[in-house]
C-alpha positions as CSV (number, residue, x, y, z in Angstrom):
1,M,-64.7,5.8,11.5
2,S,-64.0,5.5,15.5
3,D,-61.9,3.2,17.1
4,S,-65.2,1.7,18.8
5,D,-66.3,1.4,15.0
6,V,-63.3,-1.0,14.3
7,N,-63.5,-3.1,17.1
8,V,-67.0,-4.0,15.9
9,V,-66.1,-4.9,12.4
10,T,-64.5,-8.4,12.4
11,V,-62.5,-10.2,9.7
12,G,-62.7,-13.8,10.3
13,G,-64.1,-13.3,13.8
14,W,-61.0,-11.2,15.0
15,T,-61.9,-8.0,16.6
16,R,-59.1,-5.2,17.2
17,T,-59.9,-5.4,20.6
18,K,-58.9,-9.4,20.7
19,L,-56.0,-9.0,18.1
20,T,-54.5,-6.2,20.7
21,E,-55.3,-8.7,23.8
22,L,-53.1,-11.4,21.6
23,N,-50.4,-8.9,20.8
24,R,-49.9,-7.9,24.9
25,Q,-50.3,-11.5,25.9
26,F,-47.3,-12.7,23.6
27,L,-45.4,-9.9,23.4
28,A,-43.4,-11.3,26.8
29,E,-43.6,-14.8,25.1
30,T,-41.0,-16.9,23.6
31,P,-41.7,-17.8,19.5
32,E,-42.3,-21.3,20.7
33,A,-45.2,-20.3,22.8
34,L,-46.8,-18.7,19.9
35,L,-46.1,-21.5,17.4
36,D,-47.7,-23.8,20.0
37,W,-50.9,-21.1,20.6
38,T,-50.9,-21.3,16.4
39,A,-50.8,-24.7,16.1
40,V,-53.6,-25.5,18.7
41,T,-55.6,-22.8,18.0
42,F,-56.0,-23.0,13.9
43,G,-55.1,-27.1,13.8
44,Q,-55.1,-28.2,10.1
45,D,-56.1,-24.6,8.7
46,V,-52.1,-23.5,9.5
47,V,-49.6,-24.0,6.9
48,L,-45.7,-22.8,7.1
49,T,-44.0,-22.1,4.3
50,C,-40.2,-22.6,3.9
51,S,-37.7,-22.3,0.6
52,F,-34.6,-23.6,3.0
53,G,-32.9,-20.9,1.4
54,G,-32.2,-18.9,4.6
55,P,-32.5,-19.3,8.7
56,A,-35.8,-18.5,9.2
57,G,-37.5,-21.2,7.5
58,M,-35.3,-23.7,9.1
59,V,-35.6,-22.1,12.0
60,L,-39.0,-22.2,12.5
61,L,-39.2,-26.0,11.4
62,D,-36.9,-26.9,14.0
63,M,-39.2,-25.2,16.6
64,L,-42.2,-27.1,15.3
65,A,-40.2,-30.0,15.6
66,R,-39.5,-29.6,18.9
67,L,-42.3,-28.8,19.6
68,E,-44.0,-32.1,18.3
69,R,-46.7,-30.0,16.4
70,R,-47.5,-31.7,13.1
71,I,-49.0,-29.1,11.0
72,A,-48.6,-28.8,6.6
73,V,-45.2,-27.3,5.4
74,V,-45.1,-26.1,1.9
75,F,-41.5,-26.1,0.4
76,L,-40.8,-23.6,-2.0
77,D,-38.4,-24.6,-4.7
78,T,-36.7,-21.4,-5.4
79,D,-34.5,-23.3,-8.0
80,L,-31.3,-21.3,-6.2
81,L,-31.0,-23.8,-3.5
82,F,-27.9,-26.1,-2.7
83,P,-27.5,-29.5,-4.8
84,E,-27.6,-31.1,-1.1
85,T,-31.0,-29.5,-0.1
86,M,-33.6,-31.6,-2.0
87,P,-31.9,-34.8,-0.7
88,W,-31.5,-33.2,3.3
89,R,-35.2,-32.2,2.7
90,K,-36.5,-35.5,1.8
91,Q,-34.8,-37.4,4.8
92,Q,-35.9,-34.8,7.7
93,H,-39.6,-34.3,6.4
94,S,-41.1,-37.3,8.0
95,A,-39.7,-36.3,11.5
96,M,-40.9,-32.9,11.4
97,V,-44.2,-32.7,9.4
98,S,-47.3,-34.8,8.8
99,R,-47.8,-33.3,5.4
100,F,-45.0,-31.9,2.9
101,S,-46.3,-30.5,0.2
102,D,-44.2,-29.2,-2.9
103,I,-44.8,-26.1,-4.7
104,D,-41.9,-25.7,-7.3
105,R,-40.0,-22.8,-8.8
106,L,-42.5,-20.2,-7.7
């Protein structure tokens, strides 16, 4: 299959050409710009997963909160969290996201 054939094949409407263009577009942008674009483009179809076990999920939640983009968050209870995590999560979730789903011990 040649590169031109790959550009014709789409997954969910995304061609290789379009994905390459988006990659170039966001290469020099901030993570917040990409998160903002994602929230606007996909709306209620985007979900952030977070276990609060490391900094990456917290950073993404903070970025989304500052952008005031209210997307779904799935909280993954790994059963390895500090005892303070659950009360903190309950206290903070309404300020950060509109829907906060729990999936226990995945």
